[in-house]
N, C-alpha and C positions, 0 to 999 in steps of 0.2 A: 332359601336364598336370603330372606330377610334376617335370618339368624346370623349370617356372615357379615352383613353390613347394615346394622340398624340405623345408622346416621342417614343413609340414603333413603330409606323408607320415611323417616321423619321429614327429611327435606322435601320429598315428593308430596307427602300429604300436606305439608305446610304450604307448598306452592299451589296446590289445588284450592286451598282455603282462601288464598289472597287474590285469586282472579275468578271472574265469572264467565268470561267469554270462552268458548270452546277452542282450545289450542289447535286442534286438528283443522278447524276452519281457517284460522289465521295462517297456519302453515300452508294450507291449500291456496289461499289468496297470495301469499308471498311467493310461492313456487310458480304461480301463473305468470310471473314476470320472466321474460326470457333472459334477463340479466342475472338472475339468481340460480346458482347451480346447487349450492348446499346451504343449509340454515343451521347455525349454531343454536343449541338449546337455550343459552342465555339470551341471545338476540331474539329468539322466538318469545320467550317469557317477557322480556322488556317491551317488545313491540305489542304484545297482547295487553300488558298492563297500561302502557301509554294510550292505547286505543280506548280502553275502558275509562281512563281518567279524562280523555278528550270528550267522549260521549257524555260522561257525567257532567263535565263543565258546560257543554252545549245545552244539556237538558236543564240544569239549574239556572243558567242564564236566561234561557227561553221561558222558564217557569216564572222567574222573578220579574222579568220585563213584560210579560204577556198578561192578558186579562184572565188567564186561568188560575191566577193566584187566589182570586175570590172564590172560585168554584172548586179549587183543589184539583184541576185538570191540566193536562198538557196536550195541545193539539198540533197537527201538522202546520197550521197557519202560525202558531207561536214560533215554531222552529224556523219557518220561512221568513217571518218578520225579523227574527234575531239575526239570521244570516244576512239579510239585506241591510239592517240598521247598524249592526256592530261591525266595526272595521276588522276586528280579530277573526270573525267568521265570514267575512265578505267573499272569500274564495269558494264558499259553499253555495253561492246564489245559482249556479248552474245545476247543482245537484238538488237543491231545495228551492225551486222557483215558487213564487206566489201563484196560487191557483187563479185562473181567469176563465170566465165563461166563454163558450165558443162564439156567441154573438158579439161579445166585446172584442175578442181577438179578430174576428172577421171585419168589424167596424174599423179597428186600428189598422188592419192590413189594407183596407180600401183607402184610408186616409193617407197612408204611406205611398200607395200607388198613385194617388192623385198628386201628391207633392212631387213625385218623380216625373210625372207627366208635365208638370208646370215648368220643369227645367228644360 
């Protein structure tokens, strides 16, 4: 079949080289939406590529703004801080919350309950 259409094989192999995320996973995520009935291959490729670029931008911003630059590491706290501090990534604060110890959470919960009791 590749003898009949060599351009298609070149295009497919070129597409695989330009993206790193598995297209099948992106397709599965897209199809999980009840609003999606079919997915165009071009739309699938562009969504996959856009996702990769977004994740790369988040990682680079987190790395450059976090303390991991000195140690050449990227941690969850770097991502959470970037999500909270940068307006562009602020929509991720629910997905990447800052970690909090259970005792600190319970203490703040008690303080909130005391404030509500005062009203």
